[in-house]
C-alpha positions in Angstrom: 0.0 0.0 0.0 1.2 3.5 -0.6 3.2 5.3 2.1 1.3 7.5 4.5 1.4 11.2 3.7 0.8 14.2 6.0 -2.0 16.5 4.9 -3.3 19.0 7.4 -6.9 19.7 8.4 -7.2 22.8 6.2 -5.9 20.8 3.2 -8.3 18.0 3.8 -11.3 20.4 3.9 -10.1 21.9 0.6 -9.9 18.5 -0.9 -13.4 17.4 0.1 -15.1 18.6 -3.1 -12.6 16.7 -5.1 -13.1 13.6 -3.0 -16.9 13.7 -3.8 -16.2 13.9 -7.5 -13.2 11.6 -8.0 -13.7 8.9 -5.4 -17.4 8.6 -5.8 -17.5 5.0 -4.5 -16.4 6.1 -1.0 -17.7 8.8 1.4 -15.4 11.9 1.5 -14.3 11.1 5.0 -13.3 7.5 3.9 -11.4 8.9 0.9 -9.7 11.6 2.9 -8.6 9.2 5.6 -6.0 7.8 3.1 -5.7 10.5 0.5 -3.2 8.8 -1.9 -6.0 7.3 -4.0 -7.8 10.7 -4.3 -4.6 12.5 -5.3 -3.7 9.8 -7.8 -7.3 9.9 -9.2 -7.3 13.7 -9.7 -3.8 13.5 -11.2 -4.9 10.8 -13.6 -8.3 11.9 -14.8 -8.9 15.3 -13.2 -10.3 18.3 -15.2 -7.8 21.0 -15.5 -9.5 23.3 -13.0 -9.5 20.5 -10.5 -5.8 19.8 -11.1 -5.1 23.5 -10.5 -7.1 23.4 -7.3 -5.1 20.3 -6.2 -1.8 22.0 -6.8 -2.9 25.0 -4.8 -3.8 22.8 -1.9 -0.9 20.3 -1.7 2.8 20.6 -2.1 4.6 19.2 -5.2 6.6 16.9 -2.8 3.3 15.2 -1.9 2.4 14.8 -5.6 5.9 13.4 -6.2 5.3 10.9 -3.4 2.0 9.8 -5.1 4.0 9.0 -8.3 6.8 7.2 -6.4 4.2 5.0 -4.6 1.7 4.6 -7.4 -0.1 1.4 -7.5 -0.8 -0.6 -10.7 -3.7 0.9 -12.7 -3.7 4.3 -10.9 -2.2 6.2 -13.9 -2.5 5.9 -17.6 0.6 6.4 -19.7 -0.3 10.0 -20.7 -0.8 11.1 -17.1 2.3 9.2 -16.0 4.5 11.1 -18.5 2.8 14.4 -17.9 3.3 14.4 -14.1 6.9 13.2 -14.3 7.7 16.1 -16.6 5.5 18.6 -14.7 7.1 17.7 -11.3 10.6 17.6 -12.6 11.1 13.9 -12.0 12.9 11.5 -14.3 11.5 11.8 -17.7 12.2 10.7 -21.3 14.7 7.8 -21.4 14.9 7.9 -17.6 11.1 7.7 -17.1 10.3 4.7 -14.8 7.9 2.2 -16.2 4.2 2.4 -15.1 3.6 0.1 -12.1 2.4 -3.3 -13.3 0.2 -5.9 -11.8 2.1 -9.1 -10.9 0.3 -12.4 -11.3 1.7 -15.6 -9.9 0.6 -18.7 -11.8 0.8 -22.2 -10.5 0.1 -25.2 -12.4 -1.0 -28.4 -10.8 -0.4 -31.5 -12.7 -2.4 -34.7 -12.0 
């Protein structure tokens, strides 16, 4: 699971409208209890004005942490590339691969 991040009460209040829109399958309080998923969701599919709001509320170091601890499926390639460039993280030939799901197959022979 992603590392825990420190977001203060004022930031959490400012993120509540985004939690309602981007993590609709949870209540805002559930979403804000562990904000990594909310931040990743806005970074991946957020409307530009919501992304701007996000960047006014949280520090770029927190957004970098979201990328460093991203889970498989949280980012599409376009967003992954954009945020690495935008946050001055390794980009181009140094861009890390998107997180991938790992499946373990076992075969039982009779």
